[in-house]
N, C-alpha and C positions, 0 to 999 in steps of 0.2 A: 096561404101560399108562401113558401120560402123561396127566395130568389137569390141566386149567386151571380155576382157581377165581378169583373176584373179584367185585367189585360189578357191577351191571347197567351195561352200556356200557363195560366195561374192555377189551373186545376179545377176549374168550375165543373166540367162534365164528370171527371173522375170522382171528385168529392161529392158532387150532387147525386150520382148514382148510389154511392155508399150511404150517404145520409138518407136518401129515400128508402133504401132497403132497411136501414136501422129503424126508421120511423114508421115503416110499413105504409108508405105513401107512394103514389105514382110519381114517376120521374119523366121530365120532358127537357129536351135540349132544343132551344129555339133554332139553332143552326141546322140540326137534323130535320126538324119540321119544315124549315125553309127549303132544304134540298129536296125533300119529298114533294113539296108543292110545286117546285120549279121543274122537277124531273131531271135535274143536272146538278153538278157540283157548284157550290157557291163561287169558287174560283173561276169556273167557266162562265157563269152568269155575270160575274163582276167584270171579266175581260170583255164580254160581248156587249153588255148593256150599261156598264159604268156603276160607280159607287152610289150615285143618287137613286137609280132605279132599284138597286139592291136594298138600300135603306128604306125605301117605300114598302117593299115586301116585308122586310124585317119589322117595321112599325106595325103593319097589319097583323102579323103573326104574334107579336108581343101583346098587342091589344087583346087578341083572341085568347091567348094562353093565360093571361092574367085575370080573365073573367071566368076561367074554368073552375073545376072543383079543387079542393085543397091538394097540394102536392109540392114537389120540389122542381124548380125551374132553373136551368143553367142557360145564361144568355151568351150571345156572341160578345166579343171584346168591345165592339163599337156600338153596342145597343144604347149606351148612355149618351150618344152624340145628339140625339133628338130630344128636345125638351119634353115632348109628349110621352116618349118612352120613359124618361126619368120620372115624370109625374105618375104614370100608370104603375110603374114598378113600385115606387115608394108608397103610394096610396093603397095599392091592392095586395101588398105582400110585406113580409119581413125581409129586408134586403141586406145581404151580407157581402161585403167587399173583401174578396180574397186578394190582399195586396202583396205583390211581388216586385222586387227591384228589376230594372231593365237588365242588369247583369245576370241575375238569377234566371230570368226569362230567356236570355240569349243562350245560356248553357242548356236549358231544356229544349229550345227550339232551333238550334243552329243547323240541324239536318232536316227540318220540316219543310216540305215543298208545297203543302196544302194551303198555306195562309197567304192570300194575295198581297196583303199589305207588307209582307216581309220578303217579297221576291225583289230585292234591291241589292246594290253593290255593297252597302254597309248596313246589315240588319241591326247591329247593336245601336248605331246612330239612329236608325228608324225607330227602334224600341224606346230609346231615350226621348225622342220627339213625341211619340205616341203617349208615353207615360206623362210627360209634361203637360200635354193637352188634356188627357183623360183623367188623371188622378183627381183633380178638383171636381170633375163631374161625378166620378165614382163616389167620392166623399159626400157630395151634395145629395146623392140618391140613397146612400146606405143608412141603415139603422145601426149597423155594427161594422167595424173594420177589423179584420184579422190578418196579421202579417203571416205569410206562409213560410218565410225563411227558416230553414232548419226544422220544419214540422213535417212529420209523415202524414199521409192521408188519414190514417186512423186518429192521429192526434188532432188534426183539423176537425174531423167529424165530432170528436169528443168535445172540443172547445165550442163548436157550434151548438151542440146539444146543451152544454152548460149555459151558454148565452140565452138560448130559447127558454130554458127552465127558469132563468133569473128575470125574465121579462115581467113587468108589472101586469096585473090583470087589466084587461081592456087595451093592452098594447096591440101592435100589429099582429094579427092572428096568422098561424100557419095555415 
């Protein structure tokens, strides 16, 4: 299992779909699976039930998806907040952290209304706070860190493919 982690807007889903196509593996997006299970948008569930309830559902979905057949998994930006998620992702897959600066993310997300944690008066300040909190967790969980700044999606996919090819035998398997 190849797992992509990173901040909201770092390109996990877009890169993951392309990587899965290139490797001829199935692709899953944990947020999409969660919305299918809940029967509503994450934002609506988040507003109605709160973050803790959402994280419970997210943890169950990640546990299930990481036990599935080989594939490419894109996680939600906050998936690393729970220690059990970090453990399952790291132990059951090859985890790639798509690192993007808060400023880059702000440029990508400034008009996005789907992300509940960014519906605040100062989204850039919120992104900086989230980055400060989550970057160490992403690094702890990841086998590889790829900086997305200045890279096209095809460049990122190529860099991931090179990293996977360079892995030692017996390393985390896709």
